[in-house]
C-alpha positions as CSV (number, residue, x, y, z in Angstrom):
1,X,0.0,0.0,0.0
2,X,1.1,3.6,-0.8
3,X,0.2,6.8,0.9
4,X,-0.3,10.4,-0.1
5,X,0.1,12.5,3.1
6,X,0.7,16.0,4.4
7,X,3.8,16.7,6.5
8,X,4.8,20.2,7.8
9,X,2.7,21.9,5.2
10,X,4.2,19.8,2.3
11,X,2.6,16.9,0.4
12,X,4.6,13.7,0.1
13,X,4.2,10.1,-1.1
14,X,5.7,6.9,0.1
15,X,5.3,3.1,0.5
16,X,4.0,1.6,3.8
17,X,6.5,-0.7,5.5
18,X,4.5,-1.4,8.6
19,X,1.7,-0.2,10.8
20,X,2.0,0.4,14.5
21,X,-1.1,1.7,16.3
22,X,-2.1,5.1,14.9
23,X,1.0,5.5,12.7
24,X,2.6,4.1,9.6
25,X,6.3,3.4,9.0
26,X,6.8,4.8,5.4
27,X,9.7,4.7,3.0
28,X,9.9,7.7,0.7
29,X,11.2,7.6,-2.9
30,X,14.5,9.0,-1.6
31,X,14.9,5.9,0.6
32,X,14.4,7.9,3.8
33,X,12.0,6.4,6.3
34,X,9.5,8.4,8.3
35,X,6.6,7.9,10.7
36,X,3.3,9.2,9.4
37,X,0.2,9.5,11.6
38,X,-3.0,8.1,10.3
39,X,-4.7,11.6,10.6
40,X,-2.2,13.1,8.2
41,X,-2.9,10.6,5.4
42,X,-5.1,11.9,2.6
43,X,-5.0,8.9,0.2
44,X,-4.2,5.3,0.2
45,X,-3.5,3.7,-3.1
46,X,-1.8,0.7,-4.7
47,X,-1.1,2.1,-8.2
48,X,0.6,3.9,-9.7
49,X,4.0,4.0,-8.0
50,X,4.3,6.8,-5.4
51,X,6.7,9.0,-7.4
52,X,4.6,8.5,-10.6
53,X,1.4,9.5,-8.7
54,X,3.1,12.7,-7.4
55,X,4.3,13.7,-10.9
56,X,0.8,13.0,-12.4
57,X,-0.8,14.9,-9.6
58,X,1.3,18.0,-10.2
59,X,0.4,17.9,-13.9
60,X,-3.3,17.7,-13.1
61,X,-3.1,20.5,-10.6
62,X,-1.5,22.8,-13.1
63,X,-4.5,22.2,-15.5
64,X,-7.3,22.7,-13.0
65,X,-9.5,25.6,-13.9
66,X,-9.7,27.4,-10.6
67,X,-12.5,29.7,-11.5
68,X,-14.7,26.7,-12.6
69,X,-13.6,24.8,-9.5
70,X,-14.6,27.7,-7.3
71,X,-18.0,27.9,-8.9
72,X,-18.6,24.1,-8.5
73,X,-17.5,24.2,-4.8
74,X,-20.4,26.4,-3.6
75,X,-20.3,28.1,-0.2
76,X,-20.4,25.2,2.1
77,X,-17.3,23.5,3.6
78,X,-16.3,20.4,1.7
79,X,-13.8,17.5,1.5
80,X,-11.7,17.1,-1.6
81,X,-13.2,13.7,-2.6
82,X,-16.7,15.1,-2.9
83,X,-15.5,18.1,-4.9
84,X,-13.5,15.8,-7.1
85,X,-16.6,13.8,-8.0
86,X,-18.3,17.1,-9.0
87,X,-15.4,18.5,-10.9
88,X,-14.2,15.3,-12.8
89,X,-17.7,13.9,-13.2
90,X,-16.7,10.6,-11.6
91,X,-15.0,9.4,-8.4
92,X,-11.5,10.8,-8.8
93,X,-8.7,8.4,-9.5
94,X,-5.7,8.6,-7.0
95,X,-3.7,10.9,-9.2
96,X,-6.8,13.1,-9.8
97,X,-7.6,13.3,-6.1
98,X,-4.0,14.2,-5.2
99,X,-3.9,16.8,-8.0
100,X,-7.1,18.3,-6.7
101,X,-5.6,18.6,-3.2
102,X,-2.5,20.3,-4.7
103,X,-4.7,22.7,-6.6
104,X,-6.8,23.6,-3.6
105,X,-3.8,24.0,-1.4
106,X,-2.0,26.3,-3.9
107,X,-5.0,28.6,-4.4
108,X,-5.5,30.2,-1.0
109,X,-7.3,33.2,-2.5
110,X,-9.9,30.8,-3.9
111,X,-10.2,28.3,-1.1
112,X,-9.7,28.5,2.7
113,X,-8.3,25.5,4.4
114,X,-10.5,24.2,7.2
115,X,-8.7,21.0,8.1
116,X,-6.9,18.0,6.6
117,X,-8.3,17.7,3.1
118,X,-11.2,20.0,3.9
119,X,-11.7,23.5,2.3
120,X,-14.3,26.2,1.9
121,X,-14.6,28.5,-1.1
122,X,-13.7,32.2,-0.5
123,X,-16.6,34.7,-0.6
124,X,-16.8,36.4,-4.0
125,X,-15.9,39.8,-2.6
126,X,-12.8,38.5,-1.0
127,X,-11.8,36.6,-4.1
128,X,-12.2,39.6,-6.4
129,X,-10.2,41.8,-4.0
130,X,-7.4,39.2,-3.8
131,X,-7.4,38.9,-7.6
132,X,-7.1,42.6,-7.9
133,X,-4.2,42.7,-5.5
134,X,-2.4,40.0,-7.4
135,X,-3.0,41.8,-10.7
136,X,-1.7,45.0,-9.1
137,X,1.5,43.2,-7.9
138,X,2.0,41.8,-11.4
139,X,1.7,45.3,-12.9
140,X,4.1,46.6,-10.2
141,X,6.5,43.8,-10.9
142,X,6.4,44.8,-14.6
143,X,7.0,48.5,-13.7
144,X,9.8,47.5,-11.3
145,X,11.4,45.5,-14.0
146,X,11.2,48.4,-16.4
147,X,12.8,50.7,-13.7
148,X,15.6,48.1,-13.3
149,X,16.3,48.1,-17.0
150,X,16.4,51.9,-17.2
151,X,18.8,52.1,-14.3
152,X,21.0,49.4,-15.8
153,X,21.0,51.5,-19.0
154,X,22.2,54.5,-17.1
155,X,18.9,56.4,-17.0
156,X,17.1,57.5,-13.8
157,X,13.4,56.7,-14.1
158,X,11.2,59.8,-14.0
159,X,9.3,58.6,-10.9
160,X,12.6,58.4,-8.9
161,X,13.8,61.9,-9.8
162,X,11.8,63.8,-7.1
163,X,12.6,61.3,-4.4
164,X,16.4,60.7,-4.8
165,X,17.3,61.9,-1.3
166,X,14.6,59.8,0.3
167,X,15.6,56.7,-1.6
168,X,19.2,57.1,-0.5
169,X,18.9,58.4,3.0
170,X,15.5,57.2,4.4
171,X,13.9,54.8,2.0
172,X,10.5,53.1,2.3
173,X,11.7,49.6,1.5
174,X,8.3,48.5,0.4
175,X,8.1,50.9,-2.6
176,X,8.9,49.6,-6.1
177,X,11.3,52.5,-6.6
178,X,13.5,51.3,-3.7
179,X,13.2,47.6,-4.7
180,X,14.2,48.5,-8.3
181,X,17.2,50.6,-7.1
182,X,18.4,47.8,-4.9
183,X,17.9,45.2,-7.6
184,X,19.7,47.2,-10.2
185,X,22.6,47.9,-7.9
186,X,22.8,44.2,-7.0
187,X,22.8,43.2,-10.7
188,X,25.5,45.8,-11.5
189,X,27.5,44.9,-8.4
190,X,27.5,48.4,-7.1
191,X,25.8,50.4,-4.4
192,X,22.7,52.6,-4.5
193,X,24.6,55.9,-4.1
194,X,27.1,55.0,-6.8
195,X,24.2,54.0,-9.1
196,X,22.6,57.4,-8.4
197,X,25.8,59.1,-9.4
198,X,26.0,57.0,-12.6
199,X,22.5,57.9,-13.6
200,X,23.0,61.6,-12.7
201,X,20.4,61.4,-9.9
202,X,23.1,62.9,-7.7
203,X,25.4,65.3,-9.5
204,X,28.6,64.5,-7.7
205,X,30.1,62.9,-4.6
206,X,30.1,66.4,-3.0
207,X,26.4,66.7,-3.7
208,X,25.9,63.2,-2.2
209,X,27.6,64.2,1.1
210,X,25.8,67.5,1.2
211,X,22.5,66.0,0.3
212,X,22.7,63.5,3.2
213,X,23.5,66.2,5.7
214,X,20.7,68.5,4.5
215,X,18.2,65.6,4.4
216,X,19.0,64.6,8.0
217,X,19.4,68.1,9.5
218,X,17.6,70.6,7.3
219,X,14.7,68.5,5.9
220,X,12.8,71.7,5.0
221,X,15.8,73.3,3.3
222,X,18.7,75.5,4.4
223,X,17.1,78.8,3.3
224,X,15.1,81.2,5.4
225,X,11.6,82.6,5.0
226,X,11.4,86.4,4.8
227,X,11.8,87.9,8.2
228,X,11.6,91.4,9.7
229,X,15.0,92.6,11.1
230,X,14.6,93.9,14.6
231,X,16.1,97.3,15.4
232,X,18.7,97.7,18.1
233,X,18.0,100.3,20.8
234,X,18.9,103.8,19.5
235,X,19.5,105.3,22.9
236,X,22.8,103.5,23.5
237,X,25.9,105.6,24.2
238,X,28.5,105.8,21.5
239,X,32.0,104.6,22.4
240,X,34.9,106.9,21.8
241,X,37.1,104.3,20.2
242,X,38.3,103.2,16.8
243,X,37.7,99.5,16.8
244,X,39.1,96.9,14.4
245,X,38.5,93.2,13.8
246,X,40.9,90.5,12.8
247,X,39.4,87.7,10.6
248,X,40.0,85.5,7.7
249,X,39.2,86.9,4.2
250,X,36.1,84.7,4.0
251,X,34.5,85.9,7.2
252,X,31.1,87.6,6.9
253,X,29.8,87.1,10.5
254,X,32.2,89.5,12.2
255,X,31.3,89.3,15.8
256,X,34.4,90.5,17.6
257,X,36.6,93.6,17.4
258,X,39.1,95.3,19.6
259,X,40.2,98.8,20.6
260,X,43.2,100.1,22.5
261,X,43.4,103.4,24.4
262,X,46.4,105.0,26.3
263,X,44.9,106.5,29.4
264,X,46.2,109.7,31.1
265,X,47.5,107.8,34.1
266,X,49.7,105.6,31.9
267,X,47.5,102.6,32.0
268,X,46.1,100.9,28.9
269,X,42.4,100.2,28.3
270,X,41.6,97.4,25.9
271,X,38.1,97.0,24.6
272,X,36.8,93.7,23.4
273,X,33.6,94.5,21.4
274,X,31.2,91.7,20.6
275,X,28.3,92.1,18.1
276,X,25.1,92.4,20.1
277,X,22.1,90.9,18.4
278,X,20.9,90.1,21.9
279,X,19.9,93.8,22.2
280,X,17.3,93.4,19.5
281,X,16.5,89.6,19.3
282,X,14.3,88.6,22.3
283,X,13.7,85.1,23.7
284,X,10.9,83.3,21.8
285,X,10.5,85.9,19.1
286,X,10.6,84.9,15.4
287,X,14.3,85.2,14.9
288,X,15.1,83.5,18.2
289,X,13.0,80.5,17.1
290,X,15.1,80.4,13.9
291,X,18.4,80.5,15.8
292,X,17.2,77.9,18.4
293,X,16.2,75.6,15.6
294,X,19.6,75.7,14.0
295,X,21.8,76.2,17.1
296,X,24.9,77.1,15.1
297,X,26.3,78.1,11.8
298,X,27.5,75.1,9.8
299,X,30.9,75.5,8.3
300,X,32.5,73.6,5.4
301,X,35.3,74.4,3.0
302,X,34.0,77.0,0.5
303,X,30.5,77.3,2.0
304,X,28.5,77.7,5.1
305,X,24.9,77.5,6.4
306,X,24.3,80.4,8.7
307,X,22.4,80.3,11.9
308,X,20.7,83.6,11.2
309,X,19.3,85.1,8.0
310,X,21.8,87.2,6.0
311,X,19.7,90.4,6.6
312,X,20.0,89.8,10.4
313,X,23.7,89.1,10.2
314,X,24.3,92.2,8.1
315,X,22.3,94.3,10.6
316,X,24.7,93.3,13.5
317,X,28.0,92.2,12.0
318,X,30.8,94.6,12.9
319,X,31.4,95.8,9.4
320,X,34.1,98.4,8.6
321,X,32.9,102.0,8.5
322,X,29.8,101.4,10.5
323,X,28.8,102.1,14.1
324,X,27.4,98.9,15.5
325,X,25.5,97.8,18.7
326,X,28.0,95.8,20.7
327,X,28.5,94.3,24.1
328,X,31.9,95.7,25.2
329,X,34.3,94.3,27.8
330,X,36.9,96.9,28.8
331,X,40.0,95.8,30.7
332,X,42.3,98.4,32.2
333,X,45.8,97.1,32.2
334,X,49.1,98.0,33.9
335,X,51.6,98.1,31.0
336,X,54.5,97.3,33.3
337,X,53.4,93.7,33.9
338,X,50.2,93.6,31.8
339,X,48.2,92.7,34.9
340,X,44.5,93.5,34.8
341,X,43.5,96.3,37.1
342,X,39.7,96.3,36.4
343,X,37.1,95.2,34.0
344,X,33.8,96.9,32.9
345,X,30.9,95.5,30.8
346,X,28.4,97.7,29.0
347,X,26.2,97.8,25.9
348,X,27.0,100.6,23.5
349,X,27.4,101.7,19.9
350,X,31.0,101.0,18.7
351,X,32.5,102.7,15.6
352,X,34.3,100.0,13.5
353,X,37.3,101.6,11.7
354,X,38.8,98.5,10.1
355,X,38.2,94.9,9.2
356,X,41.7,93.5,9.1
357,X,42.2,90.2,7.3
358,X,44.7,87.5,8.0
359,X,45.4,87.0,4.3
360,X,46.7,90.6,4.1
361,X,48.7,90.8,7.3
362,X,50.1,87.3,8.1
363,X,53.3,88.0,6.2
364,X,53.7,91.5,7.8
365,X,52.8,90.7,11.4
366,X,54.9,88.0,13.0
367,X,56.9,87.7,16.2
368,X,60.0,89.3,14.8
369,X,58.2,92.4,13.4
370,X,56.2,92.8,16.6
371,X,59.4,92.7,18.6
372,X,61.5,95.1,16.5
373,X,58.7,97.3,15.2
374,X,59.6,96.6,11.5
375,X,57.1,97.1,8.7
376,X,54.0,99.3,8.3
377,X,50.4,98.0,8.6
378,X,47.1,99.2,9.9
379,X,46.7,99.5,13.7
380,X,50.4,98.7,14.2
381,X,50.7,100.2,17.6
382,X,47.5,98.7,18.9
383,X,48.5,95.2,17.7
384,X,51.9,95.6,19.4
385,X,50.2,96.3,22.7
386,X,47.6,93.5,22.3
387,X,50.5,91.1,21.5
388,X,52.2,91.8,24.8
389,X,49.0,91.3,26.7
390,X,48.2,88.1,24.8
391,X,51.6,86.7,25.8
392,X,50.8,87.6,29.4
393,X,47.4,85.9,29.2
394,X,48.8,82.8,27.7
395,X,51.5,82.5,30.3
396,X,48.9,82.8,33.0
397,X,46.8,80.1,31.5
398,X,49.8,77.8,31.2
399,X,50.5,78.2,34.9
400,X,46.8,77.3,35.7
401,X,47.0,74.3,33.3
402,X,50.0,72.9,35.1
403,X,48.2,73.5,38.4
404,X,45.4,71.3,37.1
405,X,48.0,68.7,36.3
406,X,48.2,69.1,32.6
407,X,51.2,69.4,30.3
408,X,51.8,72.8,28.6
409,X,50.1,73.4,25.3
410,X,52.2,72.6,22.3
411,X,52.9,75.7,20.3
412,X,54.2,74.1,17.1
413,X,51.1,72.2,15.9
414,X,49.9,72.8,12.3
415,X,46.6,74.1,11.2
416,X,45.2,74.1,7.7
417,X,43.1,76.7,5.9
418,X,40.7,75.6,3.2
419,X,39.7,77.8,0.3
420,X,37.4,76.7,-2.5
421,X,36.9,78.7,-5.6
422,X,34.7,77.2,-8.4
423,X,35.4,73.7,-7.1
424,X,39.2,74.2,-7.0
425,X,40.5,73.8,-3.5
426,X,43.6,75.4,-1.9
427,X,44.8,73.9,1.4
428,X,47.3,76.1,3.2
429,X,49.5,74.9,6.1
430,X,49.7,77.3,8.9
431,X,51.6,77.0,12.1
432,X,49.3,77.4,15.1
433,X,50.0,80.3,17.4
434,X,50.8,82.9,14.8
435,X,50.6,86.4,16.5
436,X,47.3,87.5,15.0
437,X,45.7,84.1,15.9
438,X,47.1,84.3,19.4
439,X,45.8,87.8,19.9
440,X,42.3,86.9,18.9
441,X,42.3,83.5,20.8
442,X,43.7,84.9,24.0
443,X,41.4,87.9,24.1
444,X,38.4,85.7,23.4
445,X,39.3,83.3,26.1
446,X,39.8,86.2,28.5
447,X,36.3,87.6,27.6
448,X,34.6,84.2,27.9
449,X,36.2,83.6,31.2
450,X,35.6,87.1,32.6
451,X,31.9,87.1,31.5
452,X,31.6,83.6,32.9
453,X,32.7,84.9,36.3
454,X,30.4,87.8,36.0
455,X,27.4,85.5,35.5
456,X,28.5,83.4,38.4
457,X,29.1,86.3,40.8
458,X,25.7,87.8,39.8
459,X,23.9,84.6,40.6
460,X,22.7,84.3,37.0
461,X,23.0,80.9,35.2
462,X,24.8,80.6,31.8
463,X,26.1,78.0,29.5
464,X,29.6,77.0,30.2
465,X,32.2,74.7,28.7
466,X,33.8,72.7,31.4
467,X,36.8,70.3,31.2
468,X,37.5,68.4,34.3
469,X,38.2,64.9,35.5
470,X,36.2,62.2,33.8
471,X,36.3,58.5,33.2
472,X,39.6,56.9,32.9
473,X,42.8,57.4,34.9
474,X,45.8,59.7,34.8
475,X,46.1,62.3,32.0
476,X,43.2,60.9,30.0
477,X,40.8,61.5,32.9
478,X,41.4,65.3,32.5
479,X,40.1,65.4,28.9
480,X,36.3,65.1,29.4
481,X,34.6,68.2,28.1
482,X,30.9,68.9,28.7
483,X,28.5,71.8,28.7
484,X,27.0,72.8,32.0
485,X,24.8,75.7,33.3
486,X,27.1,76.6,36.2
487,X,30.6,77.9,36.5
488,X,33.2,75.1,36.5
489,X,36.9,74.9,35.5
490,X,38.1,74.4,32.0
491,X,41.3,72.6,32.7
492,X,42.5,72.4,29.1
493,X,42.4,76.1,28.7
494,X,43.7,76.8,32.2
495,X,40.7,79.0,33.3
496,X,38.4,78.8,36.3
497,X,35.3,79.1,34.1
498,X,34.6,79.5,30.4
499,X,31.2,80.6,29.0
500,X,30.9,80.8,25.2
501,X,29.8,84.4,24.7
502,X,31.8,85.9,21.9
503,X,30.1,84.5,18.8
504,X,26.4,85.4,19.1
505,X,25.9,85.7,15.4
506,X,26.9,82.1,14.8
507,X,26.3,80.1,18.0
508,X,23.1,80.0,19.9
509,X,24.8,79.3,23.2
510,X,26.6,82.7,22.9
511,X,23.3,84.5,22.1
512,X,21.8,83.0,25.2
513,X,24.8,84.0,27.3
514,X,24.7,87.5,25.8
515,X,21.1,88.0,27.1
516,X,22.2,86.9,30.6
517,X,25.4,89.1,30.5
518,X,23.3,92.1,29.4
519,X,21.0,91.6,32.4
520,X,24.0,91.5,34.7
521,X,25.5,94.7,33.1
522,X,22.3,96.7,33.2
523,X,20.7,95.5,36.5
524,X,23.6,94.5,38.8
525,X,22.3,92.7,41.9
526,X,18.8,92.5,40.6
527,X,19.9,90.6,37.5
528,X,18.7,87.2,38.7
529,X,15.2,88.7,38.7
530,X,15.2,90.0,35.2
531,X,17.5,87.7,33.3
532,X,15.6,85.6,30.7
533,X,16.8,82.4,32.2
534,X,16.5,81.7,35.9
535,X,18.6,79.2,38.0
536,X,17.7,75.6,37.2
537,X,15.6,76.7,34.2
538,X,14.4,73.6,32.3
539,X,14.5,75.6,29.1
540,X,18.2,76.3,29.6
541,X,18.9,72.6,30.1
542,X,17.0,71.7,26.9
543,X,19.1,74.3,25.0
544,X,22.3,72.7,26.2
545,X,21.1,69.2,25.2
546,X,19.9,70.4,21.8
547,X,23.1,72.3,21.1
548,X,25.3,69.4,22.0
549,X,23.4,67.2,19.5
550,X,23.4,69.8,16.7
551,X,27.0,70.7,17.2
552,X,28.1,67.1,17.1
553,X,26.2,66.5,13.9
554,X,27.6,69.7,12.3
555,X,31.2,68.9,13.3
556,X,30.8,65.4,11.9
557,X,29.7,66.9,8.6
558,X,32.5,69.4,8.6
559,X,35.0,66.6,9.0
560,X,33.3,64.7,6.2
561,X,33.6,67.7,3.9
562,X,37.2,68.3,4.9
563,X,38.1,64.7,4.1
564,X,36.3,65.1,0.7
565,X,38.2,68.2,-0.2
566,X,41.5,66.6,0.9
567,X,40.8,63.8,-1.6
568,X,39.8,66.3,-4.2
569,X,43.1,68.0,-3.6
570,X,44.9,64.8,-4.4
571,X,43.0,64.5,-7.7
572,X,43.5,68.1,-8.5
573,X,47.3,68.0,-7.9
574,X,47.7,64.6,-9.6
575,X,49.3,63.3,-6.5
576,X,51.0,59.9,-7.0
577,X,53.4,59.9,-4.1
578,X,52.9,61.9,-0.9
579,X,54.7,62.5,2.4
580,X,53.1,61.6,5.7
581,X,53.9,61.5,9.4
582,X,53.1,58.7,11.8
583,X,50.5,59.6,14.5
584,X,50.3,56.3,16.2
585,X,50.9,52.7,15.1
586,X,49.2,52.4,11.7
587,X,47.5,55.8,11.8
588,X,49.2,58.4,9.6
589,X,48.5,62.0,8.5
590,X,49.5,63.4,5.2
591,X,51.9,66.3,5.4
592,X,50.4,68.7,2.9
593,X,46.8,68.2,3.8
594,X,45.1,67.2,7.1
595,X,44.0,63.8,5.8
596,X,44.3,61.0,8.4
597,X,44.4,57.4,7.1
598,X,45.2,53.9,8.4
599,X,47.9,52.0,6.6
600,X,47.6,48.2,7.1
601,X,50.8,46.4,7.5
602,X,52.6,49.5,8.8
603,X,55.8,48.6,10.6
604,X,56.3,49.8,14.1
605,X,58.0,53.2,14.1
606,X,58.1,56.1,16.5
607,X,55.4,58.7,16.6
608,X,56.3,61.6,14.4
609,X,58.3,59.5,12.0
610,X,58.2,60.9,8.4
611,X,57.3,58.4,5.7
612,X,56.8,58.4,1.9
613,X,53.6,56.8,0.5
614,X,52.6,55.6,-2.9
615,X,48.9,56.5,-3.6
616,X,47.0,53.5,-5.0
617,X,43.5,54.9,-5.2
618,X,41.0,57.0,-3.4
619,X,37.2,57.1,-3.4
620,X,35.3,60.3,-3.0
621,X,32.0,58.4,-2.2
622,X,33.1,56.4,0.8
623,X,36.0,58.9,1.4
624,X,38.7,56.1,1.6
625,X,42.3,56.2,0.5
626,X,44.5,53.3,-0.3
627,X,48.3,53.7,-0.2
628,X,51.5,51.7,0.0
629,X,54.5,52.5,2.1
630,X,57.5,53.4,0.0
631,X,60.0,54.2,2.6
632,X,60.5,55.4,6.2
633,X,62.3,58.7,5.5
634,X,64.2,59.2,8.7
635,X,64.0,59.2,12.5
636,X,61.4,61.7,13.7
637,X,62.6,65.2,13.7
638,X,62.3,66.9,17.1
639,X,59.8,69.5,16.0
640,X,57.7,67.0,14.1
641,X,57.6,64.6,17.1
642,X,56.7,67.5,19.3
643,X,53.9,68.4,16.9
644,X,52.4,65.0,17.4
645,X,53.0,64.9,21.1
646,X,50.1,63.7,23.3
647,X,50.2,66.7,25.6
648,X,47.2,68.3,23.9
649,X,44.2,66.3,22.8
650,X,42.8,69.1,20.7
651,X,40.1,70.4,23.0
652,X,42.4,73.2,24.2
653,X,43.4,73.7,20.6
654,X,39.8,73.8,19.6
655,X,38.9,76.4,22.2
656,X,42.1,78.3,21.3
657,X,40.9,79.1,17.8
658,X,37.2,78.8,18.4
659,X,36.6,82.5,17.6
660,X,38.0,82.1,14.1
661,X,35.5,82.2,11.3
662,X,35.5,78.5,10.7
663,X,38.2,77.9,8.1
664,X,40.9,76.5,10.4
665,X,41.3,72.8,10.6
666,X,42.7,71.3,13.8
667,X,44.2,67.8,13.8
668,X,43.7,66.1,17.1
669,X,46.0,63.2,18.0
670,X,44.4,61.9,21.1
671,X,45.8,58.5,22.0
672,X,42.4,57.0,22.3
673,X,41.0,58.0,18.9
674,X,43.1,59.8,16.4
675,X,40.7,62.3,15.0
676,X,40.2,63.5,11.5
677,X,40.5,67.2,10.8
678,X,37.6,69.4,11.9
679,X,36.6,72.8,10.8
680,X,35.9,75.1,13.8
């Protein structure tokens, strides 16, 4: 005797070897033996042979007219033998009965299974809906196949053109567009982004990186809706100074300037003047909501996305030849030892005489010319005095750093300036600590520290950058940086407190702090009552959290674009062989551009060792670079080794140039994670 039975949702045939109680011992055509329960048996037959019956049954099932079968079945539950008699016009033969079972089982939209060999015809409405769904899927499959063919031929289907960003960065994987893109990419052995580039859905790798960032962070676009520019108070006193700023040539958000006055008693009064949008923008007004949504200006080589609309920036930027509302910090200094005698903060209108540019002055203003008075350049005498004070401020910070247990900052690290003109990039090496950089950095650190103390002494909360002991042990434990709403030391900078306050046109934290500082300057001891944010203000905590998240995303994007432009520079220069320096183990940084790579198989050499590399290939999509080691040039030179010394993880360096416009790249060489360059 042979059996046709169901096992685990599949239909099988076999020959009975023996019977034991409620089960058969069955041998399958493959020779495998299995136990089959009586309740799972659908047919018992002698002829034909099991494998012949199964083959015939499959042929019969393929020929069954399902629509006719559905009409014959009626609306009552039935067993397959009864339906077989109706359908075939006679008691079904074993192969016919088995074929009918296969047909019923494989047509779930026509027949619902009710038990072993028992079925019920689907209601007409359900059947028609299911048939429509199947037809729709067939049509979608045809459309999808057409999309695949178009993509493989190098053409982007019209339906995909408006949704390129969504397909790449946040796809609905159930759509035929996504399925077609993935299928075509698989068949071409490529990736979806590369296929989009090949079909011109994305114009270039640069557009790919930019598109991903905008999609994730600016889903409504990076532009601004028209906005009314608020007017600053007109009753402010006018300062009797001739202020000047020091910025890169690309800077448009000029938010800091300086003035120097020789007082009658022989002291020197230095003014640090910060653009004051906080005098006009108010918490929760239209422009504040724009700034709070963005949190910061986003910088990248050759471009930026500003925190504030251009018309607002232009109304408050410290432009040459204008008299601008500013929050001024005046420090009266003793020129004998450059100690600070007193400080004063006030809101006023400040005449801006000059906007000095690094690109014009860097060759004229250096340590030697400042020392011997050589050369002629604007504001020469003021810069000479500011340089002396900056050296004093730096020395004081280094003493404080050492008191915190940190090594002195390394003064011979290298920064890189990026300039992009019509997609041609220039990357210029620049030794950190150049006099103009140091003047700006030290005076900004002084202002941020002084105003942080003012907030603290006034009992007014602010947003501080704190660097203190964190997780880990020894030196590494000192390197944890966080944002808090109370005064706390910044060990890396060597100051007792540090509140970002000097860039209110491009950082929301600075705008918030400016509101708080203005309250302190105007209201004194009653400032805690009138300041926009009170102690333990939940809104202030939420601002800190949102800023941290946004700033991290923006920095990651800046690093991505720097890496992209470094690779573009290699292509532009036709680089075949390049010099590099070992940062640690197999981590290297190219000498001419701030590109950090890993070189597998790198032999053990000392940190700072110069090497020569052969460029194999690079990829502007995944931002990778492959290279081979040609030679280890020499033992590390003393200055190069010092440049890569672990005494400064980059946080102090970051804060040191944080007031720059955003074109300076700092390479961090923290032992834990060698960092890629980042624009600040």
